[in-house]
C-alpha positions as CSV (number, residue, x, y, z in Angstrom):
1,X,81.9,158.2,92.0
2,X,83.0,162.2,91.7
3,X,85.4,163.5,89.6
4,X,88.2,163.4,92.1
5,X,88.3,159.6,92.3
6,X,89.9,157.0,89.6
7,X,92.9,158.4,87.2
8,X,92.9,160.8,84.4
9,X,93.8,160.6,80.5
10,X,94.7,163.6,78.2
11,X,96.2,163.2,76.0
12,X,96.5,164.8,71.8
13,X,98.5,163.8,68.6
14,X,97.2,163.5,65.2
15,X,93.6,163.0,64.4
16,X,94.0,159.4,62.3
17,X,90.8,156.3,62.8
18,X,91.8,154.1,65.6
19,X,92.4,156.4,68.7
20,X,89.3,156.1,70.5
21,X,89.5,152.5,70.3
22,X,93.3,152.3,71.2
23,X,92.4,153.8,74.1
24,X,88.9,152.1,74.7
25,X,90.5,148.4,74.7
26,X,93.7,148.8,75.8
27,X,91.7,150.1,79.3
28,X,89.0,147.1,78.7
29,X,92.5,144.6,79.2
30,X,93.6,146.5,81.9
31,X,90.1,145.8,84.1
32,X,89.5,149.6,84.0
33,X,85.8,150.9,84.0
34,X,85.1,154.6,81.7
35,X,83.7,156.6,84.3
36,X,83.6,159.4,81.1
37,X,84.5,160.3,78.1
38,X,85.2,163.3,75.9
39,X,86.8,164.2,72.3
40,X,87.3,167.0,69.4
41,X,88.4,166.5,66.4
42,X,89.9,170.4,65.2
43,X,89.8,170.2,61.3
44,X,91.3,173.5,61.1
45,X,94.6,172.0,62.8
46,X,94.3,168.3,62.0
47,X,94.6,167.7,65.8
48,X,92.8,165.3,68.0
49,X,91.8,165.9,71.7
50,X,90.6,163.6,74.4
51,X,90.3,163.3,78.2
52,X,89.3,159.9,79.4
53,X,87.9,159.8,83.2
54,X,88.2,155.8,84.4
55,X,88.2,153.7,87.6
56,X,90.6,150.3,87.9
57,X,93.8,149.9,88.4
58,X,95.4,149.8,92.2
59,X,95.5,153.0,93.2
60,X,93.0,156.6,94.4
61,X,90.8,155.1,94.0
62,X,90.4,152.5,91.7
63,X,89.7,148.4,92.0
64,X,91.1,146.5,94.1
65,X,94.0,144.4,93.2
66,X,94.0,145.9,89.8
67,X,97.6,147.7,88.0
68,X,97.9,151.1,90.1
69,X,99.6,154.2,88.0
70,X,103.0,153.5,87.4
71,X,101.6,150.4,85.7
72,X,98.9,151.9,84.2
73,X,101.3,154.5,82.8
74,X,104.1,152.2,82.1
75,X,101.6,150.0,80.3
76,X,100.3,152.8,77.7
77,X,103.3,154.1,76.0
78,X,104.1,151.8,73.4
79,X,100.5,153.0,72.2
80,X,101.1,156.6,73.2
81,X,104.4,156.0,70.8
82,X,102.5,153.5,68.3
83,X,100.3,157.0,67.6
84,X,102.4,160.2,68.5
85,X,100.8,161.3,71.3
86,X,101.4,164.1,74.3
87,X,99.8,162.8,76.9
88,X,99.5,162.5,80.6
89,X,97.7,159.9,83.0
90,X,97.6,161.0,86.9
91,X,95.1,160.0,90.0
92,X,92.5,162.0,89.8
93,X,92.8,162.2,93.5
94,X,96.3,163.7,93.5
95,X,95.5,167.1,94.4
96,X,97.9,169.7,92.6
97,X,99.7,172.2,94.6
98,X,99.7,176.0,93.5
99,X,101.2,179.1,94.4
100,X,98.6,182.2,94.3
101,X,100.0,185.7,93.3
102,X,99.1,188.9,94.3
103,X,99.4,192.2,95.0
104,X,97.4,195.0,96.0
105,X,93.9,193.4,94.7
106,X,92.1,191.4,96.3
107,X,89.2,190.2,95.1
108,X,91.0,187.3,93.1
109,X,92.8,186.3,95.8
110,X,89.8,186.3,98.3
111,X,87.6,184.1,95.6
112,X,90.0,181.7,95.1
113,X,90.9,181.4,99.4
114,X,87.4,181.2,100.1
115,X,86.8,178.0,97.1
116,X,89.3,176.6,99.0
117,X,87.8,176.3,101.6
118,X,84.8,176.0,100.7
119,X,86.3,172.1,99.6
120,X,85.2,173.3,96.1
121,X,88.7,174.5,94.6
122,X,90.3,171.0,95.4
123,X,93.6,172.0,95.3
124,X,96.5,172.4,98.1
125,X,98.0,175.8,98.8
126,X,101.1,176.3,99.9
127,X,102.4,179.3,99.8
128,X,101.5,182.5,98.7
129,X,103.7,184.7,97.0
130,X,102.9,189.3,97.1
131,X,105.3,192.6,96.1
132,X,103.8,194.1,98.1
133,X,102.2,193.4,102.2
134,X,98.8,194.2,102.1
135,X,97.4,190.5,102.4
136,X,99.4,188.7,104.4
137,X,96.8,189.2,107.5
138,X,93.9,187.2,105.0
139,X,96.7,184.6,104.5
140,X,97.0,184.3,108.2
141,X,93.7,184.0,108.7
142,X,93.5,181.2,106.5
143,X,96.3,178.9,107.7
144,X,99.0,180.4,104.6
145,X,102.1,181.4,104.7
146,X,102.7,185.1,103.1
147,X,105.4,185.3,100.9
148,X,106.5,189.1,100.3
149,X,109.0,189.5,97.7
150,X,109.6,193.3,97.3
151,X,110.4,194.2,93.6
152,X,111.8,197.3,91.7
153,X,113.4,197.4,88.3
154,X,117.2,196.9,90.3
155,X,115.9,193.8,92.1
156,X,113.8,192.2,89.7
157,X,116.1,189.6,88.3
158,X,115.9,188.2,92.3
159,X,112.5,188.3,93.0
160,X,111.8,186.1,90.7
161,X,114.7,183.7,91.3
162,X,113.2,183.6,94.3
163,X,110.0,182.8,93.1
164,X,111.3,180.2,91.3
165,X,113.1,178.4,94.1
166,X,109.7,178.6,96.5
167,X,108.5,176.2,93.6
168,X,111.2,174.5,94.2
169,X,110.7,174.7,97.4
170,X,106.1,173.7,97.7
171,X,106.4,171.2,95.1
172,X,104.1,174.1,93.1
173,X,101.8,172.7,90.3
174,X,100.9,175.9,88.8
175,X,101.2,178.8,90.1
176,X,98.2,181.5,90.0
177,X,98.7,185.5,88.5
178,X,95.3,186.6,91.0
179,X,95.7,190.4,89.9
180,X,99.6,190.3,90.1
181,X,100.6,193.7,88.6
182,X,104.2,192.7,87.6
183,X,105.6,191.8,84.2
184,X,107.3,188.5,84.2
185,X,110.4,188.3,82.5
186,X,109.9,186.1,79.4
187,X,112.6,183.8,80.8
188,X,110.4,183.1,84.0
189,X,107.5,183.1,81.7
190,X,108.7,179.7,79.1
191,X,109.8,178.3,82.9
192,X,105.9,179.1,83.7
193,X,104.3,177.7,80.1
194,X,101.4,176.0,80.7
195,X,101.4,176.5,84.2
196,X,100.5,179.4,85.0
197,X,96.9,181.4,84.4
198,X,96.3,184.7,84.9
199,X,93.6,187.2,85.2
200,X,93.1,190.5,83.1
201,X,89.8,193.2,82.4
202,X,89.1,192.6,78.8
203,X,89.0,195.8,77.5
204,X,92.4,195.3,77.4
205,X,93.9,196.3,74.0
206,X,91.4,199.2,74.9
207,X,91.3,200.6,77.5
208,X,95.3,201.0,78.7
209,X,97.7,201.9,81.1
210,X,95.6,203.5,84.9
211,X,92.1,203.3,85.5
212,X,91.3,201.7,82.1
213,X,87.3,201.5,83.8
214,X,87.0,204.6,84.4
215,X,88.4,205.8,80.2
216,X,85.9,202.5,80.0
217,X,83.0,204.7,81.4
218,X,84.5,207.8,79.3
219,X,83.5,206.1,76.4
220,X,80.0,204.4,77.8
221,X,80.5,200.7,77.6
222,X,78.5,198.0,77.3
223,X,79.9,195.8,78.3
224,X,82.3,194.7,81.3
225,X,84.2,191.6,81.0
226,X,87.2,189.6,81.6
227,X,89.8,187.3,79.9
228,X,92.0,184.2,81.7
229,X,94.5,183.1,80.5
230,X,97.9,180.7,80.3
231,X,101.0,182.9,80.4
232,X,103.1,183.8,77.9
233,X,106.3,185.6,77.0
234,X,103.6,188.3,74.8
235,X,101.8,190.4,77.3
236,X,97.8,188.9,78.0
237,X,98.0,187.4,75.0
238,X,98.2,183.8,75.9
239,X,95.8,180.8,75.2
240,X,92.4,182.2,76.5
241,X,91.6,180.0,78.6
242,X,87.9,181.5,79.5
243,X,86.0,185.0,80.0
244,X,83.2,186.5,81.8
245,X,81.2,189.2,80.6
246,X,78.3,191.7,82.1
247,X,76.2,193.9,81.1
248,X,76.6,197.5,81.2
249,X,74.5,200.5,81.0
250,X,74.6,204.4,81.1
251,X,73.2,204.3,85.0
252,X,76.1,202.3,85.6
253,X,79.4,204.8,87.3
254,X,83.2,203.9,87.2
255,X,82.6,202.6,89.6
256,X,80.5,200.2,88.8
257,X,82.2,199.7,86.5
258,X,85.0,198.3,88.4
259,X,82.6,196.4,90.6
260,X,80.9,194.4,88.5
261,X,85.2,194.1,86.0
262,X,86.0,192.7,89.6
263,X,83.0,190.5,89.9
264,X,84.1,189.0,86.5
265,X,87.6,188.5,86.7
266,X,86.9,186.5,90.0
267,X,84.8,184.2,87.9
268,X,86.8,183.4,84.8
269,X,89.7,183.2,86.6
270,X,87.6,180.5,88.9
271,X,86.7,178.6,86.4
272,X,89.8,178.4,85.0
273,X,92.1,177.5,87.7
274,X,89.3,175.0,89.0
275,X,89.3,173.8,84.6
276,X,93.1,173.3,84.4
277,X,93.3,171.0,88.0
278,X,90.5,168.9,86.4
279,X,92.0,168.4,83.8
280,X,89.8,169.3,81.7
281,X,92.2,172.0,79.2
282,X,94.1,170.9,75.8
283,X,97.1,173.8,74.8
284,X,95.7,173.8,71.0
285,X,98.2,176.5,69.5
286,X,97.5,179.3,70.6
287,X,93.4,178.4,71.9
288,X,92.8,175.9,74.2
289,X,90.2,173.0,74.2
290,X,87.8,172.7,77.1
291,X,86.5,169.5,78.1
292,X,83.5,171.1,80.7
């Protein structure tokens, strides 16, 4: 059975005895079969994290005649309440709806679209939003609507309202900032809490401003990296999901560093997005737990 069949239960709560027993016992009583289970008890925070992929139940590829998603949720609610759980239960076959944002660097957008068309990124992409029109043709080649929303200091508030309208219109579950070079307002960041992923080069905060790779080249850096993280009001400081590093040496030109950096950005962002849509990431304060 693939990870897109059955159901996915994720939860976190204060760590204490009996959590796994309560969850597995409930699933057994419902006639469900656990396919994969991953857990982590964080001794620093005292929190427990669990992801369970299971089959059974009547919906989403579960066993015929068993309880469906709504019944499974309703039956689990008393257990979650008793253990103080924050939890989600999803039909694994449901494809999250993703809105991608981009500016004038298209390598991450192109990588995501290729993975989507190849079937390795199991999402629906109802719309691409950009503050420049450069990639309208790329979006059209994939048959995805492209919405150009220009942003200036004077129109920033209206542009963000337009984004929220598009999210509502297309029932968006996740926003991906695929090198979208605009700073989101604090209010928008809060509204997107836990459902917006950004990518940036890992030179931050060492090399800020224009042409960071050229600044890095001037300092003779030996590592090129990228960080994918959740968006928060603290610029580029949200909970880290994934990082990628590529080694450089004295033969690298500034342009070579740029190329390596783009490769690192694509790799880190694609992994972060895939893990998010597969419900593998749980927030742990300013950090993340990632069940790979």
